[in-house]
PAZAPA-4460 file (N, C-alpha, C; in steps of 0.05 Angstrom, whole numbers, plus 32768, in hexadecimal, padded with zeros to 4 digits):
% residues 261
    n_x    n_y    n_z   ca_x   ca_y   ca_z    c_x    c_y    c_z   seq   type   mol
   82BD   8F9C   8051   82D4   8F8E   805D   82E0   8F7C   8047     1      M     A
   82FA   8F79   8047   8308   8F6A   8032   82FF   8F4D   8031     2      A     A
   8302   8F42   8019   82FC   8F26   8015   830F   8F15   8025     3      Q     A
   8306   8EFC   802B   8317   8EE8   803A   831B   8EF0   8057     4      E     A
   830B   8F02   8061   830D   8F09   807E   830A   8EF1   8090     5      T     A
   82F9   8EDE   8088   82F4   8EC7   8098   82FE   8EAD   808B     6      L     A
   8313   8EAF   807C   831F   8E98   806F   8326   8E82   8082     7      K     A
   831D   8E6A   807C   8322   8E52   808C   8313   8E51   80A6     8      N     A
   82FF   8E63   80A9   82EE   8E63   80C0   82D4   8E54   80BA     9      K     A
   82C9   8E47   80CF   82AF   8E3A   80CC   829A   8E48   80DD    10      V     A
   8284   8E4F   80D1   826F   8E5F   80DE   8255   8E50   80DF    11      A     A
   8247   8E52   80F5   822C   8E47   80F8   8219   8E5E   80FB    12      L     A
   8204   8E5F   80EB   81F0   8E75   80EC   81D5   8E69   80F0    13      I     A
   81C9   8E6D   8107   81AD   8E65   810B   819B   8E7B   8101    14      T     A
   8183   8E73   80F8   8172   8E87   80EB   8180   8E91   80D2    15      G     A
   818E   8E7F   80C4   819E   8E87   80AD   8191   8E84   8092    16      G     A
   8177   8E80   8092   816A   8E7B   8078   815C   8E93   806C    17      T     A
   8159   8EA8   807B   814C   8EC1   8071   8158   8ED9   807E    18      T     A
   8151   8EF0   8074   8157   8F0A   8081   8174   8F0E   8088    19      G     A
   8179   8F17   80A1   8194   8F1D   80AA   81A6   8F05   80AA    20      I     A
   819B   8EEE   80B2   81AB   8ED5   80B2   81B5   8ECD   8097    21      G     A
   81A3   8ECE   8083   81AB   8EC7   8068   81BF   8EDB   805C    22      L     A
   81BB   8EF5   8061   81CE   8F09   8058   81E9   8F05   8064    23      A     A
   81EA   8EFD   807E   8203   8EF8   808B   8211   8EDF   8080    24      T     A
   8201   8ECB   807B   820D   8EB2   806F   821A   8EB9   8054    25      A     A
   820D   8EC9   8045   8218   8ED1   802B   8232   8EE1   802E    26      E     A
   8232   8EF4   8041   824A   8F04   8046   8261   8EF3   8051    27      L     A
   825B   8EE1   8063   826F   8ECF   806E   827C   8EBE   8057    28      F     A
   826C   8EB3   8046   8276   8EA3   8030   8288   8EB3   801E    29      L     A
   8280   8ECC   8018   8290   8EDD   8007   82AA   8EE5   8014    30      R     A
   82AB   8EE2   802E   82C4   8EE8   803D   82D3   8ECF   8045    31      N     A
   82CE   8EB9   8038   82DF   8EA1   803A   82D6   8E8C   804F    32      G     A
   82C0   8E91   805D   82B8   8E7E   8072   82A9   8E66   8066    33      A     A
   82A9   8E50   8075   8298   8E3A   8070   8280   8E3D   8083    34      K     A
   8268   8E39   8079   8250   8E41   8088   823B   8E2B   8089    35      V     A
   8230   8E28   80A1   8218   8E17   80A5   8202   8E2A   80AD    36      V     A
   81EC   8E29   809E   81D4   8E38   80A5   81C0   8E25   80B1    37      I     A
   81B1   8E2E   80C5   819D   8E1E   80D2   8182   8E2D   80D4    38      A     A
   816D   8E1E   80D2   8152   8E29   80D5   813E   8E13   80D9    39      G     A
   8126   8E1A   80E1   8112   8E06   80E7   8104   8DFB   80CE    40      R     A
   8103   8E0B   80B9   80F3   8E04   80A1   8106   8DF9   808B    41      R     A
   8102   8DE0   8084   8114   8DD3   8071   8111   8DDF   8055    42      K     A
   80F9   8DE5   804C   80F5   8DF0   8031   8104   8E0A   802E    43      T     A
   8100   8E1B   8042   810E   8E35   8042   812C   8E32   8043    44      E     A
   8135   8E1E   8052   8151   8E19   8055   815E   8E0F   803B    45      G     A
   8150   8DFE   802D   815B   8DF4   8014   815C   8E0B   7FFF    46      Q     A
   8148   8E1C   7FFF   8148   8E33   7FED   8160   8E45   7FF2    47      K     A
   8165   8E4B   800C   817B   8E5C   8014   8196   8E4E   800C    48      A     A
   8197   8E34   8010   81B0   8E25   800A   81B6   8E27   7FEC    49      L     A
   81A2   8E24   7FDB   81A6   8E26   7FBE   81B1   8E42   7FB7    50      Q     A
   81A6   8E56   7FC4   81B0   8E71   7FBE   81CD   8E75   7FC7    51      H     A
   81D4   8E6B   7FDE   81EF   8E6E   7FE9   8203   8E5D   7FDA    52      L     A
   81FB   8E47   7FCF   820D   8E36   7FC0   8217   8E43   7FA6    53      Q     A
   8209   8E58   7F9D   8212   8E67   7F86   822B   8E77   7F8D    54      L     A
   822F   8E7C   7FA7   8246   8E8B   7FB1   825D   8E78   7FB8    55      I     A
   8257   8E62   7FC6   826C   8E4F   7FCE   825F   8E34   7FD3    56      S     A
   826F   8E1F   7FCF   8266   8E04   7FD5   826A   8DFE   7FF3    57      S     A
   8277   8E0F   8001   827D   8E0A   801E   8266   8E14   8030    58      D     A
   824E   8E0A   802A   8237   8E12   8039   8224   8DFA   803C    59      V     A
   8217   8DF8   8053   8206   8DE1   8059   81EE   8DEB   8069    60      H     A
   81D7   8DDE   8065   81BF   8DE4   8075   81B8   8DCD   8087    61      F     A
   81B0   8DD4   80A0   81A6   8DC0   80B3   818D   8DCB   80BF    62      I     A
   8178   8DBB   80BF   815F   8DC2   80CC   8161   8DBE   80EA    63      A     A
   815A   8DD2   80F9   815D   8DD0   8116   814B   8DE4   8124    64      A     A
   8141   8DDD   813B   8131   8DEE   814C   8142   8DF6   8164    65      D     A
   814A   8E0F   8166   815D   8E17   817B   8151   8E17   8197    66      V     A
   8137   8E14   8199   812B   8E13   81B4   812E   8DF7   81C1    67      S     A
   8139   8DE4   81B2   813D   8DC9   81BC   815B   8DC3   81C0    68      E     A
   8163   8DBD   81D8   817F   8DBA   81DE   818D   8DA4   81CE    69      G     A
   817F   8D8D   81CA   818B   8D77   81BB   8190   8D7F   819E    70      S     A
   817D   8D90   8193   8180   8D99   8178   8198   8DAC   8174    71      A     A
   819B   8DBE   8188   81B2   8DD1   8186   81CC   8DC2   818A    72      V     A
   81CD   8DB0   819D   81E6   8DA0   81A1   81ED   8D90   8187    73      K     A
   81D8   8D85   817B   81DD   8D76   8162   81E5   8D88   814B    74      G     A
   81DB   8DA1   814B   81E1   8DB4   8136   81FF   8DBB   8137    75      L     A
   8209   8DC1   814F   8225   8DC7   8152   8236   8DAF   814A    76      V     A
   822E   8D97   8153   823E   8D7F   814C   823E   8D7A   812E    77      A     A
   8227   8D7F   8121   8225   8D7A   8104   8236   8D8E   80F5    78      A     A
   8238   8DA7   80FF   8249   8DBB   80F2   8266   8DB3   80F3    79      T     A
   826F   8DA9   810A   828A   8DA0   810E   8290   8D87   80FD    80      V     A
   827C   8D75   80FB   827F   8D5D   80EB   8282   8D65   80CD    81      D     A
   8274   8D79   80C5   8274   8D82   80A9   828E   8D90   80A1    82      R     A
   8297   8DA3   80B2   82AD   8DB4   80AB   82C5   8DB2   80BE    83      F     A
   82C4   8DA1   80D2   82DB   8D9B   80E2   82E0   8DAD   80FB    84      G     A
   82D1   8DC3   80FD   82D6   8DD5   8113   82BF   8DE9   8114    85      Q     A
   82BF   8DFA   8129   82AC   8E11   812B   82BC   8E29   8135    86      L     A
   82BA   8E3F   8126   82C9   8E57   812E   82B7   8E6F   8134    87      D     A
   82A0   8E6F   8127   828E   8E86   8129   8271   8E7C   812B    88      I     A
   8261   8E89   813C   8245   8E83   813D   8235   8E9D   813D    89      A     A
   8221   8E9E   812B   820E   8EB4   812B   81F3   8EA9   8132    90      F     A
   81EB   8EAE   814B   81D2   8EA4   8155   81BC   8EB8   814F    91      N     A
   81B0   8EB4   8138   819D   8EC8   812D   8180   8EBE   812D    92      N     A
   817B   8EA4   8133   8160   8E9A   8133   814F   8EA8   8147    93      A     A
   8137   8EB0   813E   8125   8EBE   8150   810A   8EC2   8144    94      G     A
   80F6   8EC7   8154   80DB   8ECD   814B   80D1   8EE6   8157    95      I     A
   80BF   8EF4   814A   80B4   8F0D   8155   809C   8F07   8167    96      E     A
   808F   8EF1   8164   8077   8EEC   8174   8061   8EFF   816C    97      G     A
   804D   8F00   817D   8036   8F12   8178   8038   8F2A   818B    98      N     A
   803B   8F42   8180   803C   8F5A   8191   8020   8F60   819A    99      F     A
   801C   8F61   81B5   8002   8F67   81C1   8006   8F72   81DD   100      A     A
   7FF2   8F7F   81E7   7FF2   8F88   8203   7FF6   8F70   8215   101      L     A
   8003   8F74   822C   800A   8F5E   823D   7FF1   8F4F   8247   102      I     A
   7FDA   8F5D   824C   7FC3   8F4F   8255   7FB5   8F3F   823F   103      E     A
   7FBD   8F44   8226   7FB2   8F35   8210   7FC6   8F20   8205   104      E     A
   7FDC   8F1C   8213   7FF1   8F09   820B   7FEF   8EF0   821C   105      T     A
   7FE9   8ED9   820F   7FE7   8EC0   821E   8003   8EB6   8228   106      P     A
   8003   8EA7   823D   801C   8E9D   8248   802B   8E8C   8233   107      E     A
   801C   8E7E   8222   8029   8E6D   820E   803A   8E7E   81FA   108      E     A
   8031   8E96   81F5   8040   8EA8   81E3   805B   8EB0   81F0   109      E     A
   805B   8EB6   8209   8073   8EBC   8218   8087   8EA4   8216   110      F     A
   807D   8E8C   821B   808E   8E74   821B   8099   8E70   81FF   111      D     A
   808A   8E74   81EA   8093   8E6F   81CF   80A9   8E82   81C7   112      K     A
   80A5   8E9B   81CC   80B9   8EAF   81C4   80D3   8EAC   81D4   113      V     A
   80D0   8EA9   81EE   80E8   8EA6   81FF   80F7   8E8D   81F9   114      I     A
   80E9   8E77   81F2   80F7   8E5E   81EC   8109   8E5F   81D4   115      S     A
   8102   8E70   81C1   8113   8E73   81A9   8126   8E8A   81AC   116      I     A
   811C   8EA1   81B3   812D   8EB9   81B3   8141   8EBA   81C9   117      N     A
   813B   8EAF   81E1   814D   8EB0   81F7   8159   8E95   81FE   118      L     A
   8148   8E81   8202   8152   8E66   8208   8162   8E5C   81F0   119      K     A
   8158   8E61   81D8   8167   8E58   81C0   8183   8E64   81BE   120      G     A
   8185   8E7D   81C5   81A0   8E8A   81C5   81B1   8E7E   81DB   121      V     A
   81A5   8E7A   81F2   81B4   8E6E   8209   81BE   8E52   8201   122      W     A
   81AD   8E42   81F6   81B5   8E27   81ED   81CB   8E28   81D8   123      L     A
   81C8   8E3A   81C5   81DC   8E3C   81AF   81F7   8E44   81BB   124      S     A
   81F7   8E58   81CC   8210   8E60   81D8   821C   8E4A   81E9   125      C     A
   820C   8E3C   81F7   8215   8E26   8208   8225   8E11   81F8   126      K     A
   821A   8E08   81E3   8227   8DF2   81D4   823D   8DFD   81C1   127      Y     A
   823B   8E16   81B8   8250   8E22   81A8   8269   8E27   81BA   128      E     A
   8265   8E31   81D2   827B   8E36   81E4   8288   8E1B   81EC   129      I     A
   8278   8E07   81F0   8282   8DED   81F7   8295   8DE3   81E1   130      E     A
   828D   8DE8   81C8   829E   8DDF   81B1   82B7   8DF0   81AF   131      Q     A
   82B4   8E0A   81B3   82CC   8E1C   81B2   82E0   8E13   81C7   132      F     A
   82D7   8E0D   81DF   82E9   8E05   81F5   82F6   8DEA   81EE   133      R     A
   82E7   8DD8   81E2   82F2   8DBE   81DA   8308   8DC2   81C5   134      K     A
   8304   8DD4   81B3   8319   8DD9   819E   8331   8DE7   81A9   135      Q     A
   832C   8DF9   81BD   8341   8E09   81C9   834B   8E1F   81B6   136      G     A
   833A   8E27   81A4   8342   8E3A   818F   8334   8E55   8192   137      T     A
   8324   8E59   81A7   8314   8E71   81AA   82FD   8E70   8196   138      G     A
   82F0   8E87   8193   82D9   8E88   8181   82CA   8EA2   8185   139      G     A
   82B8   8EA8   8172   82A8   8EC0   8173   828A   8EB9   8171   140      A     A
   827A   8EC4   8183   825D   8EC0   8182   8250   8EDC   817F   141      I     A
   823D   8EDD   816D   822C   8EF5   816A   820F   8EED   816C   142      V     A
   8200   8EFA   817C   81E3   8EF4   817F   81D3   8F0C   8175   143      N     A
   81BB   8F06   816B   81A9   8F1B   8163   8196   8F23   8179   144      T     A
   819A   8F3B   8184   8189   8F47   8197   8176   8F5A   8188   145      S     A
   8170   8F72   8192   815F   8F84   8184   8160   8F9F   8192   146      S     A
   815A   8FB5   8183   8158   8FCF   8190   8143   8FCF   81A5   147      W     A
   8130   8FBC   81A3   811A   8FBA   81B7   8124   8FAF   81D2   148      L     A
   813D   8FA6   81D3   8149   8F9E   81EC   814E   8FB6   81FE   149      A     A
   8151   8FCD   81F1   8156   8FE6   8201   8141   8FFB   81FB   150      R     A
   812E   8FF4   81EA   8117   9006   81E4   80FD   8FF7   81E8   151      G     A
   80E8   9000   81DC   80CE   8FF2   81DF   80BB   8FFB   81C9   152      A     A
   80A7   8FEA   81C5   8090   8FF0   81B4   8078   8FE5   81C2   153      A     A
   8061   8FF1   81BD   8049   8FE7   81C8   8045   8FCA   81C0   154      V     A
   8042   8FB8   81D3   803E   8F9C   81CD   8057   8F8C   81CC   155      G     A
   806E   8F98   81D1   8087   8F8A   81CE   8092   8F7D   81E7   156      S     A
   8082   8F7A   81FC   808C   8F72   8216   809B   8F57   8215   157      S     A
   8090   8F44   8207   809C   8F29   8206   80B5   8F2A   81F5   158      V     A
   80B3   8F36   81DD   80CA   8F37   81CB   80E0   8F48   81D8   159      Y     A
   80DA   8F5F   81E3   80EE   8F6F   81F0   80FC   8F60   8207   160      S     A
   80ED   8F51   8216   80F8   8F42   822C   810B   8F2D   8222   161      A     A
   8104   8F20   820C   8115   8F0A   8201   812F   8F16   81F7   162      S     A
   812F   8F2D   81EB   8147   8F39   81E1   8158   8F46   81F7   163      K     A
   814B   8F53   820A   815A   8F5E   8221   8168   8F47   8230   164      A     A
   815C   8F30   8231   8168   8F19   823E   8182   8F11   8230   165      G     A
   8183   8F12   8216   819C   8F0B   8208   81B2   8F1F   820E   166      T     A
   81AB   8F38   8212   81BF   8F4C   8219   81CB   8F46   8234   167      D     A
   81BB   8F3E   8247   81C5   8F37   8261   81D6   8F1D   8260   168      G     A
   81CD   8F0B   824F   81DB   8EF1   824C   81F8   8EF5   8243   169      L     A
   81FC   8F05   822F   8217   8F06   8224   822B   8F14   8236   170      I     A
   8222   8F25   8247   8235   8F32   825A   8241   8F1D   826C   171      R     A
   8231   8F0A   8276   823B   8EF5   8286   824D   8EE2   8276   172      A     A
   8244   8EDB   825E   8254   8EC9   824E   826E   8ED4   8246   173      L     A
   826F   8EEE   8241   8288   8EFB   8239   829D   8EF9   8250   174      A     A
   8293   8EFC   8269   82A5   8EF9   827F   82AF   8EDC   8282   175      L     A
   829D   8EC9   827E   82A3   8EAD   8281   82B7   8EA3   826D   176      E     A
   82B7   8EAE   8255   82C5   8EA2   823E   82DD   8EB2   8234   177      T     A
   82E1   8ECA   823D   82F6   8EDB   8232   8312   8ECE   8234   178      A     A
   8317   8EC2   824A   8332   8EB6   824E   8337   8E9F   823A   179      A     A
   8322   8E94   822F   8325   8E7E   821C   8325   8E89   81FF   180      A     A
   8326   8EA3   81FC   8328   8EAF   81E2   830D   8EAF   81D3   181      G     A
   82F7   8EAD   81E2   82DC   8EAD   81D7   82D0   8EC8   81DB   182      I     A
   82C4   8ED3   81C6   82B7   8EED   81C7   8299   8EE9   81C2   183      R     A
   8288   8EF7   81D1   826B   8EF5   81CF   825F   8F11   81CE   184      V     A
   8252   8F17   81B8   8246   8F31   81B4   822A   8F2F   81A8   185      N     A
   821B   8F45   81AA   8200   8F46   819E   81FF   8F5D   818A   186      N     A
   81EE   8F59   8176   81E5   8F70   8166   81C9   8F77   816D   187      I     A
   81C2   8F90   816A   81A7   8F9A   8171   819B   8FA8   8158   188      Q     A
   8190   8F9A   8146   8185   8FA7   812E   816C   8FB8   8134   189      P     A
   8169   8FCD   8124   8151   8FDD   8125   813E   8FD3   8110   190      G     A
   8133   8FE5   8100   8120   8FDD   80EB   8130   8FD4   80D3   191      Y     A
   812F   8FBA   80CE   813E   8FAE   80B8   812A   8FA1   80A5   192      I     A
   812D   8FA6   808B   8119   8F9C   8078   811E   8F7E   8073   193      H     A
   8110   8F6E   8084   8112   8F51   8083   80F6   8F46   8082   194      T     A
   80F3   8F2C   807C   80D9   8F1F   807D   80CC   8F22   8098   195      P     A
   80DB   8F21   80AE   80CF   8F24   80C9   80C2   8F40   80CB   196      M     A
   80D0   8F55   80C2   80C5   8F6F   80C4   80AC   8F72   80B3   197      F     A
   80AC   8F66   809C   8095   8F68   808A   807D   8F5A   8096   198      D     A
   8081   8F47   80A7   806A   8F39   80B3   805A   8F4B   80C6   199      R     A
   8065   8F61   80CE   8056   8F74   80DE   8042   8F84   80CD   200      F     A
   8044   8F82   80B3   8033   8F91   80A1   8027   8F7F   808B   201      F     A
   8016   8F6C   8094   800C   8F57   8081   7FF4   8F61   8071   202      P     A
   7FF7   8F78   8064   7FE1   8F83   8054   7FEC   8F8C   8039   203      T     A
   7FD9   8F92   8027   7FE1   8F9A   800C   7FEF   8FB5   800C   204      E     A
   7FE8   8FC6   801F   7FF4   8FE1   8020   800A   8FE2   8035   205      N     A
   8019   8FCC   8036   802F   8FCA   804A   8043   8FE0   8047   206      A     A
   804A   8FE7   802E   805F   8FFB   802A   8056   9016   8035   207      E     A
   803D   901D   8032   8033   9036   803D   8033   9036   805B   208      A     A
   802C   901F   8067   802C   901D   8084   8048   901E   8090   209      L     A
   805B   9014   8081   8077   9014   808A   8084   9030   8089   210      Q     A
   807A   9041   8078   8087   905B   8073   808B   906B   808C   211      E     A
   8078   906E   809E   807C   907E   80B6   8093   9073   80C8   212      P     A
   8098   9058   80C7   80AC   904D   80D8   80C8   9055   80CE   213      F     A
   80CB   905C   80B5   80E5   9065   80AB   80ED   907F   80B9   214      K     A
   80DA   908F   80C1   80DF   90A9   80CE   80E7   90A6   80EB   215      K     A
   80E4   908D   80F6   80EB   9089   8112   8109   908B   8116   216      H     A
   8118   9083   8102   8136   9084   8104   8140   909D   80F6   217      A     A
   8155   90A9   8101   8160   90C1   80F5   8169   90BE   80D8   218      P     A
   8171   90A6   80D0   817B   90A2   80B5   8163   90A1   80A1   219      V     A
   814B   909D   80AB   8133   90A0   809A   812E   9089   8087   220      G     A
   8138   9071   808E   8134   905A   807D   8137   9040   808D   221      R     A
   812F   9029   8081   8135   900F   808C   8150   9006   8083   222      F     A
   815C   8FF4   8093   8176   8FE9   808A   8171   8FD0   8079   223      A     A
   8184   8FCA   8069   8184   8FB1   805A   8192   8F9C   806C   224      K     A
   818A   8F82   806A   8197   8F6D   807A   81B5   8F6D   8076   225      P     A
   81BE   8F74   805E   81DB   8F73   8058   81EA   8F87   806A   226      E     A
   81DD   8F9D   8071   81EA   8FB1   8082   81EF   8FA7   809E   227      E     A
   81DC   8F97   80A8   81DF   8F8A   80C2   81F4   8F74   80C1   228      V     A
   81F5   8F66   80AB   8208   8F50   80A7   8225   8F5A   80A9   229      A     A
   8229   8F73   80A0   8244   8F7E   80A2   824E   8F81   80BF   230      E     A
   823B   8F88   80D1   8243   8F8A   80ED   8248   8F6E   80F8   231      L     A
   8238   8F5A   80F0   823D   8F3F   80FA   8258   8F35   80F0   232      V     A
   825F   8F3B   80D7   8279   8F33   80CC   8290   8F40   80DD   233      L     A
   828D   8F59   80E2   82A2   8F67   80F1   82A5   8F5B   810D   234      W     A
   828F   8F56   811B   8291   8F4B   8136   829C   8F2E   8136   235      L     A
   8299   8F21   811F   82A2   8F05   811D   82BF   8F03   8114   236      S     A
   82CB   8F19   810C   82E5   8F1A   8100   82FB   8F22   8114   237      S     A
   8314   8F1E   810D   832A   8F27   811E   832A   8F45   8123   238      P     A
   831D   8F55   8111   831C   8F72   8115   830E   8F7A   812F   239      A     A
   82FD   8F68   813A   82EF   8F6E   8153   82FB   8F5D   816A   240      A     A
   8314   8F58   8169   8320   8F45   817C   8320   8F4F   8199   241      S     A
   831B   8F69   819D   831B   8F74   81B8   82FF   8F7C   81C1   242      F     A
   82EB   8F71   81B3   82CF   8F78   81B9   82C0   8F5F   81C3   243      V     A
   82B6   8F60   81DB   82A5   8F4B   81E5   8292   8F55   81FB   244      T     A
   827B   8F48   81FD   8267   8F50   8210   8257   8F68   8209   245      G     A
   8258   8F70   81EF   824B   8F88   81E6   8231   8F82   81D6   246      E     A
   821D   8F93   81DA   8205   8F93   81C9   8205   8FAD   81B9   247      S     A
   8208   8FAA   819F   820D   8FC1   818D   81F5   8FC6   817C   248      I     A
   81EB   8FDF   817D   81D4   8FE7   816D   81DC   8FEA   8150   249      L     A
   81CB   8FE1   813E   81CD   8FE6   8121   81B1   8FEE   8118   250      V     A
   81AA   9008   811E   818E   9010   811C   818A   902B   810F   251      D     A
   819F   9036   8103   819B   9050   80F6   8194   9067   810A   252      G     A
   819B   9063   8123   8196   9078   8137   817A   9075   8144   253      G     A
   816C   9060   813E   8151   905D   8148   814E   905F   8166   254      L     A
   8161   9053   8174   815F   9052   8192   816B   906B   81A0   255      A     A
   8174   907F   8191   817F   9097   819D   8168   90A6   81AA   256      I     A
   816C   90AE   81C3   8158   90BE   81D1   815B   90DB   81C9   257      R     A
   8145   90E8   81C4   8146   9104   81BC   812D   910C   81AD   258      G     A
   812C   9126   81A8   8115   9131   819A   8114   9129   817D   259      Q     A
   80FD   9122   8173   80F9   911D   8157   80E7   9133   814C   260      R     A
   80F0   9142   8139   80E0   9159   812E   80D0   914F   8117   261      L     A
***
């Protein structure tokens, strides 16, 4: 997509310090946006900020936990204080939790994953939409769902539920906000080579263990975070002005039903 696609736009990216969030922050900056990245870990945030400042000085880091309403409300307010407005939000913060059979999953694990992956997105949308309405300028929201919202893996019950919940959420929000010029969409990544994905293979022979997973998708490889960022950019831009309430797969065909030879 051409440079300056997001010129004079202000974007907030939660989970913006690594992986897809960081790649999106970089792409947004290269396309003219002013960007606030947010994450729970300050050290990781400062490292990401230093990297992004090599691209543009119009970037800022704020430490925040999206599972806390006061923190999310403050994050949106701080973004507006810093750059004067809010035009785009990429609600990307999330955790994978521990994949395990349901009878081996403690209730606390359910609460932890849902509080960040679903409640955190709900809170983010709530205060972002409130700001968009206050400005009267419309806005674009993109949330990170997953192919597991419409598929499954052994042990993914909690994670899949959290992501399927975001897909249901945006359909209602799209109806509520369309008249105000606000668009709300989800991306559904497949296997993306990010730190989160690598955590599923915490061994020295991780590369060998990952190899069979490449064959799950017809394209036969993992995606780079930058490839997912391109979809986020498009959904956040005027090019997607007639798209709202959609959950869009970016999975190399992983979720296609059919025979695998």
